[in-house]
C-alpha positions as CSV (number, residue, x, y, z in Angstrom):
1,X,-2.7,1.0,-25.6
2,X,-0.2,3.2,-27.3
3,X,3.2,3.6,-25.7
4,X,5.5,6.6,-25.8
5,X,8.8,5.8,-27.5
6,X,11.8,8.0,-26.6
7,X,14.7,8.1,-29.1
8,X,18.0,6.8,-27.8
9,X,20.8,9.4,-28.1
10,X,24.5,9.0,-27.8
11,X,26.3,10.5,-24.7
12,X,27.8,13.3,-26.8
13,X,24.4,14.1,-28.5
14,X,22.7,14.1,-25.1
15,X,25.3,16.5,-23.8
16,X,24.7,18.8,-26.8
17,X,21.0,18.9,-26.3
18,X,21.2,19.3,-22.5
19,X,23.5,22.3,-22.9
20,X,21.9,24.5,-25.5
21,X,19.1,22.7,-27.5
22,X,15.9,23.3,-25.7
23,X,12.6,21.8,-26.8
24,X,11.9,25.1,-28.6
25,X,15.2,24.8,-30.6
26,X,15.0,23.6,-34.2
27,X,17.9,21.2,-33.6
28,X,16.1,19.2,-30.9
29,X,16.2,16.1,-33.1
30,X,19.3,15.2,-35.1
31,X,18.9,13.2,-38.3
32,X,21.1,10.3,-39.3
33,X,24.7,11.5,-39.4
34,X,25.4,13.2,-42.7
35,X,28.7,14.8,-41.7
36,X,30.8,12.3,-39.8
37,X,33.4,14.8,-38.9
38,X,31.2,16.9,-36.6
39,X,29.5,13.8,-35.1
40,X,32.9,12.4,-34.0
41,X,33.9,15.7,-32.4
42,X,30.9,16.1,-30.1
43,X,32.2,16.7,-26.5
44,X,31.7,14.5,-23.5
45,X,29.0,15.6,-20.9
46,X,31.6,16.7,-18.4
47,X,33.4,19.3,-20.7
48,X,31.9,22.6,-21.7
49,X,30.2,22.3,-25.1
50,X,32.3,24.0,-27.8
51,X,33.0,22.9,-31.2
52,X,36.5,23.2,-32.6
53,X,37.0,26.5,-34.3
54,X,39.5,27.7,-36.8
55,X,40.7,31.0,-35.5
56,X,43.6,32.4,-37.5
57,X,45.1,35.8,-36.7
58,X,46.6,36.1,-40.1
59,X,43.3,35.5,-41.8
60,X,41.6,38.1,-39.6
61,X,44.3,40.7,-40.4
62,X,44.0,40.0,-44.1
63,X,40.3,40.4,-44.0
64,X,40.6,43.7,-42.2
65,X,43.0,45.1,-44.8
66,X,40.9,43.9,-47.7
67,X,37.6,45.2,-46.3
68,X,38.7,48.7,-45.3
69,X,35.6,50.0,-47.0
70,X,33.3,47.6,-45.3
71,X,30.3,49.3,-43.5
72,X,30.9,47.5,-40.1
73,X,34.0,46.8,-38.0
74,X,35.2,43.3,-37.2
75,X,35.0,42.0,-33.7
76,X,37.6,39.9,-32.0
77,X,37.4,36.2,-33.1
78,X,37.5,34.9,-29.6
79,X,34.9,37.2,-28.0
80,X,32.5,35.0,-26.0
81,X,30.3,37.7,-24.5
82,X,26.6,36.8,-24.3
83,X,24.6,37.4,-27.5
84,X,22.0,40.2,-27.4
85,X,19.9,41.0,-30.4
86,X,21.1,44.4,-31.9
87,X,18.8,47.3,-32.4
88,X,16.7,47.5,-35.5
89,X,18.4,50.7,-36.7
90,X,20.2,50.5,-40.0
91,X,24.0,50.3,-39.9
92,X,26.1,53.4,-40.3
93,X,27.1,54.0,-43.9
94,X,30.4,55.7,-44.6
95,X,30.4,57.9,-47.7
96,X,33.4,59.5,-49.5
97,X,33.1,63.0,-50.9
98,X,34.5,63.5,-54.4
99,X,37.0,66.4,-54.8
100,X,36.0,68.4,-57.9
101,X,39.3,70.2,-58.2
102,X,41.8,68.6,-60.6
103,X,44.6,66.5,-59.1
104,X,48.0,65.9,-60.6
105,X,48.1,62.3,-61.6
106,X,50.3,60.0,-59.6
107,X,51.4,56.7,-61.2
108,X,51.4,54.9,-57.9
109,X,48.0,56.1,-56.9
110,X,46.6,55.4,-60.4
111,X,47.9,51.8,-60.1
112,X,46.0,51.4,-56.8
113,X,42.8,52.8,-58.2
114,X,43.0,50.7,-61.3
115,X,43.8,47.5,-59.3
116,X,41.0,44.9,-59.0
117,X,39.1,44.8,-55.7
118,X,38.9,41.1,-54.6
119,X,36.2,41.6,-51.9
120,X,33.8,43.7,-53.9
121,X,31.9,40.7,-55.2
122,X,31.7,39.0,-51.7
123,X,30.4,42.1,-50.1
124,X,27.7,42.6,-52.8
125,X,26.4,39.0,-52.2
126,X,25.8,39.5,-48.4
127,X,22.6,41.1,-47.1
128,X,22.7,44.4,-45.4
129,X,21.9,45.0,-41.7
130,X,22.6,43.3,-38.4
131,X,19.5,41.1,-38.5
132,X,19.3,38.5,-41.2
133,X,16.4,36.4,-42.3
134,X,16.9,32.7,-41.9
135,X,16.7,32.1,-45.7
136,X,19.4,34.7,-46.3
137,X,21.5,33.1,-43.7
138,X,21.2,29.6,-45.3
139,X,22.0,31.0,-48.8
140,X,25.1,32.7,-47.4
141,X,26.2,29.5,-45.7
142,X,25.8,27.4,-48.9
143,X,27.8,30.0,-50.8
144,X,30.7,29.8,-48.3
145,X,30.2,33.4,-47.0
146,X,29.8,32.5,-43.3
147,X,32.9,31.7,-41.3
148,X,31.6,30.9,-37.9
149,X,28.3,30.8,-35.9
150,X,27.7,31.0,-32.2
151,X,24.4,29.8,-30.7
152,X,22.8,31.3,-27.6
153,X,22.5,29.2,-24.5
154,X,18.8,28.5,-25.2
155,X,19.4,27.8,-28.9
156,X,16.8,30.2,-30.2
157,X,19.2,32.8,-31.6
158,X,22.6,32.6,-33.3
159,X,25.3,35.1,-34.1
160,X,27.2,34.7,-37.3
161,X,30.5,36.1,-38.5
162,X,30.8,36.5,-42.2
163,X,34.0,36.1,-44.3
164,X,34.2,39.9,-44.5
165,X,34.2,40.2,-40.7
166,X,30.7,41.6,-40.2
167,X,28.4,40.2,-37.6
168,X,24.6,39.6,-37.7
169,X,22.0,37.9,-35.6
170,X,19.5,35.3,-36.9
171,X,16.4,33.9,-35.2
172,X,16.5,30.2,-35.7
173,X,13.3,28.3,-36.6
174,X,12.7,24.5,-36.1
175,X,15.1,23.1,-38.7
176,X,16.6,19.6,-37.8
177,X,19.1,19.8,-40.8
178,X,20.9,23.0,-39.7
179,X,23.8,21.3,-37.9
180,X,24.5,19.1,-41.0
181,X,24.3,22.1,-43.4
182,X,26.8,24.0,-41.3
183,X,29.2,21.1,-40.9
184,X,29.1,20.3,-44.7
185,X,30.0,23.9,-45.5
186,X,32.9,24.1,-43.1
187,X,31.3,26.6,-40.6
188,X,32.8,26.7,-37.2
189,X,30.1,26.2,-34.5
190,X,30.3,27.3,-30.8
191,X,27.8,27.8,-28.0
192,X,27.6,30.7,-25.6
193,X,28.7,29.3,-22.2
194,X,26.8,31.7,-20.1
195,X,27.9,32.2,-16.5
196,X,30.8,30.2,-15.3
197,X,31.6,28.7,-11.9
198,X,29.0,25.8,-12.0
199,X,31.7,23.2,-12.3
200,X,33.4,24.4,-9.2
201,X,30.2,24.4,-7.2
202,X,29.3,21.0,-8.5
203,X,32.7,19.7,-7.5
204,X,32.5,21.1,-4.0
205,X,28.9,19.7,-3.6
206,X,30.0,16.2,-4.7
207,X,32.9,16.3,-2.3
208,X,31.0,17.6,0.8
209,X,27.8,15.5,0.5
210,X,29.5,12.1,1.2
211,X,31.4,13.6,4.1
212,X,28.1,14.8,5.6
213,X,26.4,11.5,5.1
214,X,29.2,9.5,6.8
215,X,29.3,12.0,9.6
216,X,25.6,11.7,10.2
217,X,25.8,7.9,10.4
218,X,28.8,8.1,12.7
219,X,26.8,10.4,15.0
220,X,23.8,8.0,15.0
221,X,26.0,5.1,16.0
222,X,27.6,7.0,18.7
223,X,24.2,7.9,20.2
224,X,23.0,4.4,19.9
225,X,26.1,3.1,21.8
226,X,25.7,5.6,24.6
227,X,28.8,7.6,23.7
228,X,29.1,11.4,24.0
229,X,25.8,12.9,23.2
230,X,24.0,9.6,23.6
231,X,23.0,7.1,26.3
232,X,21.0,7.7,29.4
233,X,23.5,10.3,30.7
234,X,24.5,11.8,27.4
235,X,23.4,15.0,25.7
236,X,20.8,13.3,23.6
237,X,17.9,14.0,26.0
238,X,14.5,12.6,25.3
239,X,15.5,12.0,21.6
240,X,18.0,9.3,22.6
241,X,17.7,5.8,21.1
242,X,18.0,4.1,24.4
243,X,15.1,6.0,26.0
244,X,11.7,4.4,26.2
245,X,9.0,5.9,23.9
246,X,6.1,5.0,26.3
247,X,3.3,7.4,27.0
248,X,3.0,8.4,30.6
249,X,-0.1,9.7,32.4
250,X,0.3,10.7,36.1
251,X,-3.5,10.9,36.4
252,X,-4.9,8.6,33.7
253,X,-7.7,10.3,31.7
254,X,-8.6,7.7,29.1
255,X,-12.2,8.5,29.1
256,X,-13.1,4.8,29.5
257,X,-14.2,2.9,32.5
258,X,-15.7,-0.6,33.1
259,X,-19.2,0.8,32.4
260,X,-18.2,1.5,28.8
261,X,-17.0,-2.1,28.3
262,X,-19.8,-4.6,27.4
263,X,-19.8,-8.2,26.5
264,X,-16.7,-9.2,28.5
265,X,-18.0,-9.7,32.0
266,X,-15.6,-12.5,33.0
267,X,-12.6,-10.5,31.9
268,X,-13.8,-7.4,33.7
269,X,-14.2,-9.4,36.9
270,X,-10.6,-10.6,36.7
271,X,-9.3,-7.1,36.1
272,X,-11.5,-5.5,38.7
273,X,-9.6,-7.4,41.3
274,X,-6.3,-5.9,40.1
275,X,-7.8,-2.4,40.3
276,X,-9.2,-3.1,43.8
277,X,-5.8,-4.4,44.9
278,X,-4.2,-1.1,43.9
279,X,-6.9,0.9,45.7
280,X,-7.2,-1.2,48.8
281,X,-4.0,-3.2,49.3
282,X,-4.5,-3.7,53.0
283,X,-7.6,-5.8,52.3
284,X,-5.4,-8.4,50.6
285,X,-2.1,-8.1,52.4
286,X,-3.9,-8.8,55.7
287,X,-4.5,-12.3,54.4
288,X,-1.0,-12.7,53.0
289,X,-2.1,-12.2,49.4
290,X,0.4,-10.6,47.0
291,X,-0.5,-8.4,44.1
292,X,-0.3,-10.1,40.7
293,X,2.8,-8.9,38.8
294,X,1.4,-9.4,35.4
295,X,-1.9,-10.0,33.6
296,X,-2.0,-11.2,30.0
297,X,-5.1,-10.4,27.9
298,X,-5.6,-13.1,25.3
299,X,-8.3,-13.2,22.6
300,X,-9.2,-12.8,18.9
301,X,-8.7,-9.4,17.2
302,X,-11.4,-6.9,17.9
303,X,-12.7,-8.4,21.2
304,X,-11.7,-5.3,23.3
305,X,-8.3,-6.2,24.9
306,X,-6.9,-2.7,24.5
307,X,-10.2,-1.2,25.6
308,X,-10.1,-3.2,28.8
309,X,-6.6,-1.9,29.5
310,X,-7.8,1.7,29.0
311,X,-10.7,0.9,31.4
312,X,-8.3,-0.4,34.0
313,X,-6.2,2.8,33.8
314,X,-9.3,4.9,34.1
315,X,-10.6,2.9,37.1
316,X,-7.3,2.5,39.1
317,X,-6.3,6.2,39.1
318,X,-2.6,5.3,39.5
319,X,0.2,6.4,37.1
320,X,-0.1,4.6,33.8
321,X,2.5,3.8,31.1
322,X,1.4,2.6,27.7
323,X,3.5,1.4,24.8
324,X,3.6,-1.0,21.9
325,X,6.1,-3.9,21.9
326,X,7.2,-3.0,18.4
327,X,8.7,0.2,19.9
328,X,11.4,-1.8,21.6
329,X,12.8,-3.4,18.4
330,X,15.2,-1.2,16.4
331,X,17.9,-1.5,13.9
332,X,20.8,-1.2,16.3
333,X,21.6,-4.1,18.6
334,X,20.9,-3.4,22.3
335,X,18.5,-0.5,21.8
336,X,15.5,-2.7,22.7
337,X,17.0,-3.9,26.0
338,X,18.0,-0.3,26.8
339,X,14.4,0.9,26.3
340,X,13.0,-1.9,28.5
341,X,15.4,-0.9,31.3
342,X,14.5,2.7,30.9
343,X,10.7,1.9,31.0
344,X,10.9,-0.1,34.2
345,X,13.2,2.5,35.9
346,X,10.6,5.1,35.3
347,X,7.8,2.8,36.4
348,X,9.6,1.9,39.7
349,X,10.0,5.6,40.5
350,X,6.2,6.0,40.1
351,X,5.2,2.8,41.9
352,X,2.5,1.7,42.4
353,X,1.7,2.0,38.7
354,X,0.5,0.1,35.7
355,X,2.5,-0.7,32.5
356,X,0.6,-1.7,29.5
357,X,2.4,-3.4,26.5
358,X,0.2,-3.9,23.5
359,X,0.9,-6.7,21.0
360,X,3.6,-8.3,23.2
361,X,4.1,-11.1,20.7
362,X,6.3,-8.6,18.7
363,X,9.1,-9.2,21.2
364,X,7.8,-12.2,23.3
365,X,8.1,-14.9,20.7
366,X,9.8,-18.2,21.5
367,X,13.6,-17.9,21.6
368,X,15.7,-19.9,19.2
369,X,12.7,-20.8,17.1
370,X,12.6,-21.1,13.3
371,X,14.6,-22.7,10.7
372,X,16.9,-19.8,10.0
373,X,17.9,-19.1,13.6
374,X,16.7,-16.4,16.0
375,X,16.9,-12.6,16.1
376,X,19.6,-11.4,18.4
377,X,18.0,-8.0,19.0
378,X,14.6,-9.4,19.8
379,X,16.1,-12.1,22.0
380,X,18.1,-9.5,24.0
381,X,14.9,-7.5,24.4
382,X,12.8,-10.4,25.7
383,X,15.7,-11.4,28.1
384,X,15.7,-8.0,29.6
385,X,11.9,-8.0,29.9
386,X,12.0,-11.3,31.7
387,X,14.6,-9.9,34.1
388,X,12.7,-6.7,34.8
389,X,9.4,-8.5,35.5
390,X,10.9,-11.1,37.9
391,X,14.6,-11.1,38.2
392,X,17.2,-10.9,40.9
393,X,16.4,-7.4,42.0
394,X,12.6,-8.0,42.1
395,X,9.8,-5.8,40.9
396,X,7.5,-4.4,43.5
397,X,4.6,-2.2,42.9
398,X,4.6,-2.4,39.1
399,X,1.8,-4.3,37.4
400,X,2.3,-5.3,33.8
401,X,-0.7,-5.6,31.5
402,X,-0.1,-7.1,28.1
403,X,-2.3,-7.9,25.2
404,X,-1.9,-10.4,22.3
405,X,-4.0,-12.5,19.9
406,X,-1.1,-15.0,19.4
407,X,-0.5,-16.7,22.8
408,X,0.8,-19.8,21.0
409,X,3.9,-18.1,19.9
410,X,4.9,-16.6,23.3
411,X,7.9,-17.9,25.1
412,X,7.2,-20.3,28.0
413,X,9.4,-18.2,30.4
414,X,7.2,-15.2,29.8
415,X,4.0,-17.1,30.6
416,X,5.1,-18.7,33.9
417,X,3.6,-17.5,37.3
418,X,5.6,-14.7,38.7
419,X,5.7,-12.8,35.5
420,X,2.2,-13.1,34.0
421,X,0.3,-14.6,36.9
422,X,-3.0,-14.4,35.1
423,X,-4.1,-15.1,31.6
424,X,-7.5,-13.4,31.0
425,X,-9.3,-14.7,27.9
426,X,-11.3,-12.0,26.2
427,X,-13.5,-14.2,23.9
428,X,-16.2,-13.3,21.4
429,X,-19.4,-12.2,23.1
430,X,-22.5,-14.3,23.3
431,X,-26.0,-13.1,22.4
432,X,-26.5,-11.2,25.7
433,X,-23.1,-9.6,25.3
434,X,-23.8,-8.6,21.7
435,X,-27.0,-6.9,22.7
436,X,-25.2,-4.8,25.3
437,X,-22.4,-4.0,22.8
438,X,-25.0,-2.9,20.2
439,X,-26.6,-0.7,22.8
440,X,-23.3,0.9,23.6
441,X,-22.5,1.6,19.9
442,X,-26.0,3.0,19.3
443,X,-25.4,5.9,21.6
444,X,-25.5,9.2,19.7
445,X,-27.3,7.6,16.7
446,X,-30.9,8.1,15.7
447,X,-32.3,4.6,16.0
448,X,-35.7,3.8,14.6
449,X,-38.4,2.2,16.7
450,X,-38.5,-1.0,14.5
451,X,-34.9,-1.9,15.4
452,X,-34.7,-5.0,17.7
453,X,-31.2,-5.4,19.0
454,X,-31.9,-9.0,20.1
455,X,-32.8,-10.0,16.5
456,X,-29.7,-8.3,15.2
457,X,-27.6,-10.1,17.9
458,X,-29.0,-13.5,16.8
459,X,-28.1,-12.7,13.2
460,X,-24.5,-11.9,14.1
461,X,-23.0,-15.0,15.7
462,X,-19.3,-14.8,16.0
463,X,-19.1,-11.0,15.7
464,X,-16.7,-9.2,17.9
465,X,-17.1,-5.8,19.5
466,X,-15.2,-4.2,16.6
467,X,-17.4,-6.0,14.1
468,X,-20.6,-4.7,15.8
469,X,-19.3,-1.2,15.9
470,X,-18.5,-1.4,12.2
471,X,-22.0,-2.7,11.6
472,X,-23.7,0.2,13.3
473,X,-21.5,2.7,11.5
474,X,-22.2,1.2,8.1
475,X,-25.9,1.3,8.9
476,X,-25.7,5.0,9.8
477,X,-23.8,5.7,6.5
478,X,-26.5,3.9,4.5
479,X,-29.2,5.9,6.2
480,X,-27.4,9.2,5.4
481,X,-26.9,8.1,1.8
482,X,-30.7,7.4,1.5
483,X,-31.5,10.8,3.1
484,X,-33.2,9.3,6.1
485,X,-33.7,10.9,9.5
486,X,-33.1,7.7,11.5
487,X,-31.6,4.2,11.2
488,X,-34.2,1.5,10.5
489,X,-33.9,-2.3,10.5
490,X,-33.5,-2.3,6.7
491,X,-30.3,-0.3,6.9
492,X,-28.9,-2.5,9.5
493,X,-29.9,-5.6,7.5
494,X,-28.3,-4.2,4.4
495,X,-25.2,-3.3,6.3
496,X,-24.9,-6.8,7.7
497,X,-25.1,-8.3,4.2
498,X,-22.6,-5.9,2.9
499,X,-20.1,-6.9,5.6
500,X,-20.7,-10.6,5.2
501,X,-20.9,-10.9,1.4
502,X,-19.8,-7.5,0.0
503,X,-21.6,-4.6,-1.6
504,X,-24.5,-5.1,-4.0
505,X,-23.7,-5.0,-7.7
506,X,-26.6,-2.8,-8.7
507,X,-25.3,-2.2,-12.2
508,X,-24.5,-5.8,-13.0
509,X,-25.9,-7.1,-16.3
510,X,-27.8,-10.3,-15.5
511,X,-29.8,-12.0,-18.2
512,X,-33.2,-13.6,-17.6
513,X,-31.8,-17.1,-18.0
514,X,-29.0,-16.5,-15.5
515,X,-31.4,-14.9,-13.1
516,X,-33.7,-17.9,-13.3
517,X,-30.8,-20.3,-12.8
518,X,-29.6,-18.4,-9.7
519,X,-33.1,-18.4,-8.3
520,X,-33.5,-22.1,-8.6
521,X,-30.0,-22.7,-7.2
522,X,-30.7,-20.6,-4.1
523,X,-34.2,-22.1,-3.7
524,X,-32.6,-25.6,-3.7
525,X,-30.4,-24.6,-0.8
526,X,-33.2,-23.1,1.2
527,X,-35.7,-26.0,0.5
528,X,-33.3,-28.7,1.6
529,X,-32.2,-26.7,4.7
530,X,-35.8,-26.1,5.8
531,X,-36.8,-29.7,5.5
532,X,-33.7,-31.2,7.2
533,X,-34.4,-32.0,10.9
534,X,-32.4,-30.2,13.6
535,X,-30.9,-27.8,11.1
536,X,-30.6,-24.0,11.3
537,X,-33.7,-22.0,10.1
538,X,-33.6,-19.9,7.0
539,X,-33.2,-16.2,7.7
540,X,-33.1,-14.7,4.2
541,X,-32.7,-15.6,0.5
542,X,-31.4,-13.2,-2.1
543,X,-30.4,-13.4,-5.8
544,X,-28.8,-10.0,-5.8
545,X,-25.2,-10.3,-6.8
546,X,-22.8,-9.5,-4.0
547,X,-19.0,-9.7,-4.3
548,X,-18.2,-13.0,-6.0
549,X,-21.5,-14.6,-5.3
550,X,-24.5,-14.5,-7.6
551,X,-26.9,-15.2,-4.8
552,X,-27.0,-16.0,-1.1
553,X,-29.0,-18.0,1.4
554,X,-28.7,-16.9,5.0
555,X,-29.3,-19.4,7.9
556,X,-29.6,-18.4,11.6
557,X,-27.2,-20.7,13.4
558,X,-27.8,-22.0,16.9
559,X,-26.1,-19.9,19.5
560,X,-25.6,-22.9,21.8
561,X,-24.0,-25.0,19.0
562,X,-21.6,-22.2,18.2
563,X,-20.5,-21.5,21.8
564,X,-20.1,-25.2,22.7
565,X,-18.4,-26.2,19.4
566,X,-20.2,-29.6,19.5
567,X,-21.7,-30.8,16.2
568,X,-23.5,-34.1,15.9
569,X,-23.1,-36.5,13.1
570,X,-26.6,-35.9,11.8
571,X,-26.0,-32.2,11.7
572,X,-22.9,-32.5,9.6
573,X,-24.7,-34.9,7.2
574,X,-27.5,-32.4,6.9
575,X,-25.0,-29.6,6.3
576,X,-23.6,-31.6,3.3
577,X,-27.0,-32.2,1.9
578,X,-27.9,-28.5,2.1
579,X,-24.7,-27.5,0.4
580,X,-25.5,-29.9,-2.5
581,X,-29.1,-28.7,-2.8
582,X,-28.2,-26.0,-5.3
583,X,-26.5,-28.3,-7.8
584,X,-29.4,-30.9,-7.4
585,X,-31.9,-28.1,-8.2
586,X,-30.0,-27.2,-11.3
587,X,-29.9,-30.8,-12.5
588,X,-33.6,-31.4,-11.9
589,X,-34.8,-28.2,-13.6
590,X,-32.3,-27.6,-16.4
591,X,-30.8,-31.1,-16.9
592,X,-27.4,-32.6,-16.2
593,X,-25.9,-31.2,-19.4
594,X,-26.8,-27.6,-18.5
595,X,-25.4,-27.3,-15.0
596,X,-22.9,-24.5,-14.2
597,X,-19.8,-23.9,-12.1
598,X,-21.9,-22.1,-9.5
599,X,-21.6,-25.0,-7.0
600,X,-17.8,-25.1,-6.9
601,X,-17.6,-23.6,-3.4
602,X,-20.3,-25.9,-2.2
603,X,-18.3,-28.9,-3.4
604,X,-15.2,-27.6,-1.4
605,X,-17.3,-27.3,1.7
606,X,-18.8,-30.8,1.3
607,X,-15.4,-32.4,0.7
608,X,-13.9,-30.7,3.7
609,X,-16.7,-31.7,6.1
610,X,-16.7,-35.3,4.8
611,X,-12.9,-35.7,5.2
612,X,-13.0,-34.3,8.7
613,X,-15.7,-36.7,9.7
614,X,-13.6,-39.6,8.6
615,X,-10.1,-38.5,9.6
616,X,-10.7,-36.5,12.8
617,X,-14.2,-37.0,14.2
618,X,-14.3,-40.8,14.2
619,X,-17.6,-41.0,12.2
620,X,-16.5,-43.8,10.0
621,X,-17.0,-47.5,10.9
622,X,-14.2,-48.7,8.7
623,X,-11.6,-46.3,10.1
624,X,-13.0,-46.3,13.6
625,X,-12.0,-44.0,16.4
626,X,-8.6,-43.2,15.1
627,X,-7.4,-39.7,14.1
628,X,-5.2,-39.9,11.0
629,X,-3.6,-37.2,8.8
630,X,-3.2,-34.7,11.6
631,X,-1.8,-31.3,10.6
632,X,2.0,-30.9,11.0
633,X,3.6,-28.3,13.3
634,X,4.5,-24.8,12.4
635,X,8.3,-24.7,11.7
636,X,8.5,-21.0,12.6
637,X,7.3,-21.8,16.1
638,X,10.1,-24.3,16.7
639,X,7.9,-27.3,16.0
640,X,8.5,-30.1,13.6
641,X,6.8,-30.3,10.2
642,X,4.9,-33.5,9.2
643,X,7.0,-34.7,6.3
644,X,5.3,-38.1,5.9
645,X,1.8,-39.5,6.3
646,X,1.1,-41.6,9.4
647,X,-1.0,-44.1,7.6
648,X,-0.5,-46.6,4.7
649,X,-1.8,-46.4,1.2
650,X,-4.4,-49.0,2.0
651,X,-5.8,-46.8,4.7
652,X,-5.8,-43.8,2.3
653,X,-7.9,-45.9,-0.1
654,X,-10.4,-46.6,2.7
655,X,-10.5,-42.9,3.6
656,X,-11.2,-41.9,0.0
657,X,-14.0,-44.5,-0.3
658,X,-15.6,-43.4,3.0
659,X,-15.5,-39.8,2.0
660,X,-17.1,-40.6,-1.4
661,X,-19.8,-42.6,0.3
662,X,-20.7,-39.8,2.7
663,X,-21.0,-37.4,-0.2
664,X,-23.2,-39.7,-2.2
665,X,-25.6,-40.2,0.7
666,X,-25.9,-36.5,1.1
667,X,-26.5,-36.0,-2.6
668,X,-29.3,-38.7,-2.6
669,X,-31.0,-37.0,0.3
670,X,-31.0,-33.6,-1.4
671,X,-32.3,-35.1,-4.6
672,X,-35.1,-36.9,-2.8
673,X,-36.3,-33.7,-1.0
674,X,-36.3,-31.6,-4.1
675,X,-38.1,-34.2,-6.2
676,X,-40.8,-34.7,-3.6
677,X,-41.4,-30.9,-3.1
678,X,-40.9,-29.7,-6.6
679,X,-44.0,-27.5,-6.4
680,X,-42.6,-25.5,-3.5
681,X,-39.3,-25.2,-5.4
682,X,-41.1,-23.6,-8.4
683,X,-43.1,-21.2,-6.2
684,X,-40.0,-20.1,-4.3
685,X,-37.9,-19.6,-7.4
686,X,-40.7,-17.5,-9.1
687,X,-41.0,-15.4,-6.0
688,X,-37.3,-14.8,-6.0
689,X,-37.4,-13.8,-9.7
690,X,-40.1,-11.2,-8.9
691,X,-38.8,-9.8,-5.6
692,X,-35.1,-10.7,-5.7
693,X,-35.2,-11.0,-1.9
694,X,-37.3,-13.2,0.3
695,X,-37.2,-13.1,4.1
696,X,-37.6,-16.0,6.5
697,X,-41.3,-15.3,7.3
698,X,-42.4,-15.3,3.6
699,X,-40.4,-18.4,3.1
700,X,-42.1,-20.3,5.9
701,X,-45.5,-19.3,4.6
702,X,-44.8,-21.2,1.4
703,X,-44.2,-24.4,3.4
704,X,-47.4,-24.0,5.4
705,X,-49.4,-23.6,2.2
706,X,-47.7,-26.5,0.6
707,X,-48.0,-28.9,3.6
708,X,-44.3,-29.7,3.5
709,X,-43.0,-32.4,5.8
710,X,-39.6,-32.9,7.3
711,X,-37.2,-35.4,5.8
712,X,-36.9,-38.7,7.6
713,X,-33.8,-40.8,6.9
């Protein structure tokens, strides 16, 4: 790739070009210095550009006396008026009329007439007119007939002064050697300065700008410290730093109620009691119950914590304040605490009301945590928040709702009863919840009759509400791209694969050999997974490249297993065998010397599962029911890092041997299944080469035709 190289110029040369040599000027590039005298006299960038000139009054007077018969008059040597091209009319010629009458001879006059005229030769060598050609100008310079030149500000025209005092204009072409020619022939060079006064304005601007900057900073600090023009009682008004930036709604109109929230039934039940307490307080106070002061919504990102808070505001019908915790933290110390005070003062004046703080972990982190010390501003803010929620003065009638996906980093004083009395877990939805969420996000969309939300829900375990909303939106985009009138199951399936594995590489160049290798690799995964007992059924097989993967095999995991998080030893052993099925298929079909790196991710998964079985799950007889090699704490949460292992080198050798044994057993199982059902492997690979995608029903038909049997250990 060619790079643009800019010539490096000296400071004096750069000043020269910046003043009068524009890109159209012939002197835009100076050659290597041929006249050292003029190079050393270039001015600095801060002085007006003017070359030293030899102005002599005596020389000018002598020139005027010797050129009395010249056709033009001399101008003042120091005239610096702007240059304007003269009109093209010829110069005025002065003619003398001869007297025919005889005159008595005078010796003195005869001596004057017979005397030699020193300037007659010089005048005859110079061209006529006030506009010279550039070639005539160069010839005159080389013959020493030009005394000085003055360039225009843009450098496109110059005005010359000849030795006989006449002036002429020359249009300058692109000649990089002009400066050196003028310097070598002793020509004085100057530049038209144009309008003056810029230096004065620049000086005033350079002097005033720092004063304005320091004055602005001083004003900001005064406002932050509550001085004149700042503080709660100052003249700053709503733009003051110490004022809360929370959004207030006297009658909340969020457009969301509990009917619009699906998949979080338990969380809705907890929050409905808070809403009912605000609407019917007598029902609870008659039994001595007190309203909860705070409710913390905890859950993974995208599960609907903020949506639930909006639903609470829409259902309760009481004044509602909403803000983000990051709005409290500012550059100036004390601003966050001031904003917390201002927020709760407003809330108390509107009690009963609800205050919602989103992402409270921005200010609610553990105090004094971390290796580098705490943050004074953040700690002052959380101290003020703790005081306002449950301090000496109390807090009646204000319910604080907060949301976070990092409850492990929150300070213990913030989580105690009396501040956040309830911690509502907003977890990922189950199958029934995902069906309801899909129905909510399908409103307003043209859904085809072949779409089964329950099947989609079973193919999307672990998806949050935001993930399902994105899935339906991507399906609608694909349908519009394909010029369809409604969204079918194919668009939803393609959108799901796009979200999980990335977009299809339709223009990827795949040779027949690579396509065959990927087909056998994915067929090996599917074959081992289908014949392993108590393993997830195969949902789809594809050899279309997506993202970083050349092919994919989708399994439909058990919902019960995912929700409970309980995995048996046989399931984990089967999972390792399925992961090794691709590499085993490559070795059986293409030979051990022709295997590829396509199974690298499979090996990482197998090693991780095997090591967890030995170190954490107690599935090793030699190690026993002992957890070793536990992860160290996070130093940024005030916990200690694990700097040394809690087991000996002998135990480490036992762990490595146990891990290797588990992997070898899984490898032998996968190889046994593929060798026994090699015919089904060939049929499945051939089908993948022809169709590129095989769904679960077509895959199961191959097993029924081949009379395949489950593997028995």
